[in-house]
Chimera marker file (.cmm) of the C-alpha trace (Angstrom):
<marker_set name="trace">
<marker id="1" x="0.000" y="0.000" z="0.000" r="1" g="1" b="0" radius="0.5"/>
<marker id="2" x="1.395" y="3.396" z="-0.855" r="1" g="1" b="0" radius="0.5"/>
<marker id="3" x="0.540" y="6.573" z="0.940" r="1" g="1" b="0" radius="0.5"/>
<marker id="4" x="1.751" y="9.543" z="2.915" r="1" g="1" b="0" radius="0.5"/>
<marker id="5" x="3.363" y="7.780" z="5.838" r="1" g="1" b="0" radius="0.5"/>
<marker id="6" x="5.616" y="9.572" z="8.304" r="1" g="1" b="0" radius="0.5"/>
<marker id="7" x="8.474" y="7.205" z="9.058" r="1" g="1" b="0" radius="0.5"/>
<marker id="8" x="11.413" y="8.018" z="11.311" r="1" g="1" b="0" radius="0.5"/>
<marker id="9" x="14.629" y="6.212" z="12.132" r="1" g="1" b="0" radius="0.5"/>
<marker id="10" x="14.254" y="4.044" z="15.210" r="1" g="1" b="0" radius="0.5"/>
<marker id="11" x="10.566" y="3.253" z="14.703" r="1" g="1" b="0" radius="0.5"/>
<marker id="12" x="9.592" y="-0.345" z="15.460" r="1" g="1" b="0" radius="0.5"/>
<marker id="13" x="8.699" y="-2.466" z="12.437" r="1" g="1" b="0" radius="0.5"/>
<marker id="14" x="6.120" y="-5.241" z="12.756" r="1" g="1" b="0" radius="0.5"/>
<marker id="15" x="4.959" y="-8.104" z="10.586" r="1" g="1" b="0" radius="0.5"/>
<marker id="16" x="1.537" y="-8.810" z="12.020" r="1" g="1" b="0" radius="0.5"/>
<marker id="17" x="1.979" y="-8.839" z="15.805" r="1" g="1" b="0" radius="0.5"/>
<marker id="18" x="5.678" y="-9.770" z="15.677" r="1" g="1" b="0" radius="0.5"/>
<marker id="19" x="8.399" y="-7.160" z="16.179" r="1" g="1" b="0" radius="0.5"/>
<marker id="20" x="10.878" y="-7.600" z="13.313" r="1" g="1" b="0" radius="0.5"/>
<marker id="21" x="13.304" y="-4.779" z="14.008" r="1" g="1" b="0" radius="0.5"/>
<marker id="22" x="13.683" y="-1.024" z="13.821" r="1" g="1" b="0" radius="0.5"/>
<marker id="23" x="13.963" y="1.441" z="10.963" r="1" g="1" b="0" radius="0.5"/>
<marker id="24" x="17.725" y="1.849" z="10.541" r="1" g="1" b="0" radius="0.5"/>
<marker id="25" x="17.843" y="4.403" z="7.718" r="1" g="1" b="0" radius="0.5"/>
<marker id="26" x="15.408" y="6.376" z="5.591" r="1" g="1" b="0" radius="0.5"/>
<marker id="27" x="15.517" y="6.301" z="1.783" r="1" g="1" b="0" radius="0.5"/>
<marker id="28" x="13.641" y="8.357" z="-0.805" r="1" g="1" b="0" radius="0.5"/>
<marker id="29" x="11.222" y="5.514" z="-1.500" r="1" g="1" b="0" radius="0.5"/>
<marker id="30" x="11.183" y="3.736" z="1.882" r="1" g="1" b="0" radius="0.5"/>
<marker id="31" x="13.546" y="2.600" z="4.613" r="1" g="1" b="0" radius="0.5"/>
<marker id="32" x="16.112" y="0.003" z="5.593" r="1" g="1" b="0" radius="0.5"/>
<marker id="33" x="15.814" y="-2.571" z="8.352" r="1" g="1" b="0" radius="0.5"/>
<marker id="34" x="18.214" y="-5.431" z="9.086" r="1" g="1" b="0" radius="0.5"/>
<marker id="35" x="20.223" y="-4.437" z="6.026" r="1" g="1" b="0" radius="0.5"/>
<marker id="36" x="17.247" y="-4.791" z="3.652" r="1" g="1" b="0" radius="0.5"/>
<marker id="37" x="15.474" y="-2.081" z="1.700" r="1" g="1" b="0" radius="0.5"/>
<marker id="38" x="11.692" y="-1.829" z="2.103" r="1" g="1" b="0" radius="0.5"/>
<marker id="39" x="9.756" y="0.417" z="-0.277" r="1" g="1" b="0" radius="0.5"/>
<marker id="40" x="6.627" y="2.321" z="0.674" r="1" g="1" b="0" radius="0.5"/>
<marker id="41" x="4.612" y="-0.140" z="-1.417" r="1" g="1" b="0" radius="0.5"/>
<marker id="42" x="5.606" y="-2.863" z="1.063" r="1" g="1" b="0" radius="0.5"/>
<marker id="43" x="3.970" y="-1.034" z="3.978" r="1" g="1" b="0" radius="0.5"/>
<marker id="44" x="0.579" y="-1.828" z="5.364" r="1" g="1" b="0" radius="0.5"/>
<marker id="45" x="0.206" y="1.094" z="7.725" r="1" g="1" b="0" radius="0.5"/>
<marker id="46" x="1.925" y="3.356" z="10.234" r="1" g="1" b="0" radius="0.5"/>
<marker id="47" x="0.375" y="3.820" z="13.678" r="1" g="1" b="0" radius="0.5"/>
<marker id="48" x="2.091" y="5.974" z="16.262" r="1" g="1" b="0" radius="0.5"/>
<marker id="49" x="5.733" y="4.889" z="16.459" r="1" g="1" b="0" radius="0.5"/>
<marker id="50" x="5.093" y="1.564" z="14.719" r="1" g="1" b="0" radius="0.5"/>
<marker id="51" x="5.431" y="0.581" z="11.078" r="1" g="1" b="0" radius="0.5"/>
<marker id="52" x="3.419" y="-2.442" z="9.965" r="1" g="1" b="0" radius="0.5"/>
<marker id="53" x="4.534" y="-4.277" z="6.854" r="1" g="1" b="0" radius="0.5"/>
<marker id="54" x="1.994" y="-5.327" z="4.270" r="1" g="1" b="0" radius="0.5"/>
<marker id="55" x="2.047" y="-8.794" z="2.720" r="1" g="1" b="0" radius="0.5"/>
<marker id="56" x="4.930" y="-8.103" z="0.305" r="1" g="1" b="0" radius="0.5"/>
<marker id="57" x="7.076" y="-6.569" z="3.050" r="1" g="1" b="0" radius="0.5"/>
<marker id="58" x="6.397" y="-9.473" z="5.403" r="1" g="1" b="0" radius="0.5"/>
<marker id="59" x="7.246" y="-11.920" z="2.599" r="1" g="1" b="0" radius="0.5"/>
<marker id="60" x="10.552" y="-10.131" z="2.042" r="1" g="1" b="0" radius="0.5"/>
<marker id="61" x="11.381" y="-10.329" z="5.734" r="1" g="1" b="0" radius="0.5"/>
<marker id="62" x="10.478" y="-14.030" z="5.832" r="1" g="1" b="0" radius="0.5"/>
<marker id="63" x="12.757" y="-14.758" z="2.882" r="1" g="1" b="0" radius="0.5"/>
<marker id="64" x="15.575" y="-12.847" z="4.571" r="1" g="1" b="0" radius="0.5"/>
<marker id="65" x="15.120" y="-14.723" z="7.867" r="1" g="1" b="0" radius="0.5"/>
<marker id="66" x="15.128" y="-18.081" z="6.067" r="1" g="1" b="0" radius="0.5"/>
<marker id="67" x="18.322" y="-17.181" z="4.190" r="1" g="1" b="0" radius="0.5"/>
<marker id="68" x="19.976" y="-16.070" z="7.440" r="1" g="1" b="0" radius="0.5"/>
<marker id="69" x="19.059" y="-19.359" z="9.132" r="1" g="1" b="0" radius="0.5"/>
<marker id="70" x="20.420" y="-21.329" z="6.183" r="1" g="1" b="0" radius="0.5"/>
<marker id="71" x="23.721" y="-19.392" z="6.254" r="1" g="1" b="0" radius="0.5"/>
<marker id="72" x="24.009" y="-20.018" z="10.000" r="1" g="1" b="0" radius="0.5"/>
<marker id="73" x="23.371" y="-23.731" z="9.506" r="1" g="1" b="0" radius="0.5"/>
<marker id="74" x="26.096" y="-23.939" z="6.830" r="1" g="1" b="0" radius="0.5"/>
<marker id="75" x="28.492" y="-22.052" z="9.097" r="1" g="1" b="0" radius="0.5"/>
<marker id="76" x="27.734" y="-24.375" z="12.005" r="1" g="1" b="0" radius="0.5"/>
<marker id="77" x="28.369" y="-27.432" z="9.830" r="1" g="1" b="0" radius="0.5"/>
<marker id="78" x="31.660" y="-26.020" z="8.567" r="1" g="1" b="0" radius="0.5"/>
<marker id="79" x="32.928" y="-24.985" z="11.985" r="1" g="1" b="0" radius="0.5"/>
<marker id="80" x="31.367" y="-27.727" z="14.094" r="1" g="1" b="0" radius="0.5"/>
<marker id="81" x="29.628" y="-25.074" z="16.204" r="1" g="1" b="0" radius="0.5"/>
<marker id="82" x="26.918" y="-26.284" z="18.539" r="1" g="1" b="0" radius="0.5"/>
<marker id="83" x="24.098" y="-24.226" z="19.975" r="1" g="1" b="0" radius="0.5"/>
<marker id="84" x="22.311" y="-25.022" z="23.233" r="1" g="1" b="0" radius="0.5"/>
<marker id="85" x="18.844" y="-26.439" z="22.744" r="1" g="1" b="0" radius="0.5"/>
<link id1="1" id2="2" r="1" g="1" b="0" radius="0.2"/>
<link id1="2" id2="3" r="1" g="1" b="0" radius="0.2"/>
<link id1="3" id2="4" r="1" g="1" b="0" radius="0.2"/>
<link id1="4" id2="5" r="1" g="1" b="0" radius="0.2"/>
<link id1="5" id2="6" r="1" g="1" b="0" radius="0.2"/>
<link id1="6" id2="7" r="1" g="1" b="0" radius="0.2"/>
<link id1="7" id2="8" r="1" g="1" b="0" radius="0.2"/>
<link id1="8" id2="9" r="1" g="1" b="0" radius="0.2"/>
<link id1="9" id2="10" r="1" g="1" b="0" radius="0.2"/>
<link id1="10" id2="11" r="1" g="1" b="0" radius="0.2"/>
<link id1="11" id2="12" r="1" g="1" b="0" radius="0.2"/>
<link id1="12" id2="13" r="1" g="1" b="0" radius="0.2"/>
<link id1="13" id2="14" r="1" g="1" b="0" radius="0.2"/>
<link id1="14" id2="15" r="1" g="1" b="0" radius="0.2"/>
<link id1="15" id2="16" r="1" g="1" b="0" radius="0.2"/>
<link id1="16" id2="17" r="1" g="1" b="0" radius="0.2"/>
<link id1="17" id2="18" r="1" g="1" b="0" radius="0.2"/>
<link id1="18" id2="19" r="1" g="1" b="0" radius="0.2"/>
<link id1="19" id2="20" r="1" g="1" b="0" radius="0.2"/>
<link id1="20" id2="21" r="1" g="1" b="0" radius="0.2"/>
<link id1="21" id2="22" r="1" g="1" b="0" radius="0.2"/>
<link id1="22" id2="23" r="1" g="1" b="0" radius="0.2"/>
<link id1="23" id2="24" r="1" g="1" b="0" radius="0.2"/>
<link id1="24" id2="25" r="1" g="1" b="0" radius="0.2"/>
<link id1="25" id2="26" r="1" g="1" b="0" radius="0.2"/>
<link id1="26" id2="27" r="1" g="1" b="0" radius="0.2"/>
<link id1="27" id2="28" r="1" g="1" b="0" radius="0.2"/>
<link id1="28" id2="29" r="1" g="1" b="0" radius="0.2"/>
<link id1="29" id2="30" r="1" g="1" b="0" radius="0.2"/>
<link id1="30" id2="31" r="1" g="1" b="0" radius="0.2"/>
<link id1="31" id2="32" r="1" g="1" b="0" radius="0.2"/>
<link id1="32" id2="33" r="1" g="1" b="0" radius="0.2"/>
<link id1="33" id2="34" r="1" g="1" b="0" radius="0.2"/>
<link id1="34" id2="35" r="1" g="1" b="0" radius="0.2"/>
<link id1="35" id2="36" r="1" g="1" b="0" radius="0.2"/>
<link id1="36" id2="37" r="1" g="1" b="0" radius="0.2"/>
<link id1="37" id2="38" r="1" g="1" b="0" radius="0.2"/>
<link id1="38" id2="39" r="1" g="1" b="0" radius="0.2"/>
<link id1="39" id2="40" r="1" g="1" b="0" radius="0.2"/>
<link id1="40" id2="41" r="1" g="1" b="0" radius="0.2"/>
<link id1="41" id2="42" r="1" g="1" b="0" radius="0.2"/>
<link id1="42" id2="43" r="1" g="1" b="0" radius="0.2"/>
<link id1="43" id2="44" r="1" g="1" b="0" radius="0.2"/>
<link id1="44" id2="45" r="1" g="1" b="0" radius="0.2"/>
<link id1="45" id2="46" r="1" g="1" b="0" radius="0.2"/>
<link id1="46" id2="47" r="1" g="1" b="0" radius="0.2"/>
<link id1="47" id2="48" r="1" g="1" b="0" radius="0.2"/>
<link id1="48" id2="49" r="1" g="1" b="0" radius="0.2"/>
<link id1="49" id2="50" r="1" g="1" b="0" radius="0.2"/>
<link id1="50" id2="51" r="1" g="1" b="0" radius="0.2"/>
<link id1="51" id2="52" r="1" g="1" b="0" radius="0.2"/>
<link id1="52" id2="53" r="1" g="1" b="0" radius="0.2"/>
<link id1="53" id2="54" r="1" g="1" b="0" radius="0.2"/>
<link id1="54" id2="55" r="1" g="1" b="0" radius="0.2"/>
<link id1="55" id2="56" r="1" g="1" b="0" radius="0.2"/>
<link id1="56" id2="57" r="1" g="1" b="0" radius="0.2"/>
<link id1="57" id2="58" r="1" g="1" b="0" radius="0.2"/>
<link id1="58" id2="59" r="1" g="1" b="0" radius="0.2"/>
<link id1="59" id2="60" r="1" g="1" b="0" radius="0.2"/>
<link id1="60" id2="61" r="1" g="1" b="0" radius="0.2"/>
<link id1="61" id2="62" r="1" g="1" b="0" radius="0.2"/>
<link id1="62" id2="63" r="1" g="1" b="0" radius="0.2"/>
<link id1="63" id2="64" r="1" g="1" b="0" radius="0.2"/>
<link id1="64" id2="65" r="1" g="1" b="0" radius="0.2"/>
<link id1="65" id2="66" r="1" g="1" b="0" radius="0.2"/>
<link id1="66" id2="67" r="1" g="1" b="0" radius="0.2"/>
<link id1="67" id2="68" r="1" g="1" b="0" radius="0.2"/>
<link id1="68" id2="69" r="1" g="1" b="0" radius="0.2"/>
<link id1="69" id2="70" r="1" g="1" b="0" radius="0.2"/>
<link id1="70" id2="71" r="1" g="1" b="0" radius="0.2"/>
<link id1="71" id2="72" r="1" g="1" b="0" radius="0.2"/>
<link id1="72" id2="73" r="1" g="1" b="0" radius="0.2"/>
<link id1="73" id2="74" r="1" g="1" b="0" radius="0.2"/>
<link id1="74" id2="75" r="1" g="1" b="0" radius="0.2"/>
<link id1="75" id2="76" r="1" g="1" b="0" radius="0.2"/>
<link id1="76" id2="77" r="1" g="1" b="0" radius="0.2"/>
<link id1="77" id2="78" r="1" g="1" b="0" radius="0.2"/>
<link id1="78" id2="79" r="1" g="1" b="0" radius="0.2"/>
<link id1="79" id2="80" r="1" g="1" b="0" radius="0.2"/>
<link id1="80" id2="81" r="1" g="1" b="0" radius="0.2"/>
<link id1="81" id2="82" r="1" g="1" b="0" radius="0.2"/>
<link id1="82" id2="83" r="1" g="1" b="0" radius="0.2"/>
<link id1="83" id2="84" r="1" g="1" b="0" radius="0.2"/>
<link id1="84" id2="85" r="1" g="1" b="0" radius="0.2"/>
</marker_set>
């Protein structure tokens, strides 16, 4: 959804009810969080100091989280690292 949203650095970003991170940097067409660029079209709404991602933004975050988990798993296999259960 596009619109006239007021977004500021440090605002909390949510996917549904889950806190995903904070706005790290503002860009002309959106913002960055966790090193990823989110355009205004990926937003669902802004309420108070919270940014809520729309479906496409939440999908992008989910893909990023899955890739991060896969990289960690490969690293653990290569290094023999173990994590407590």
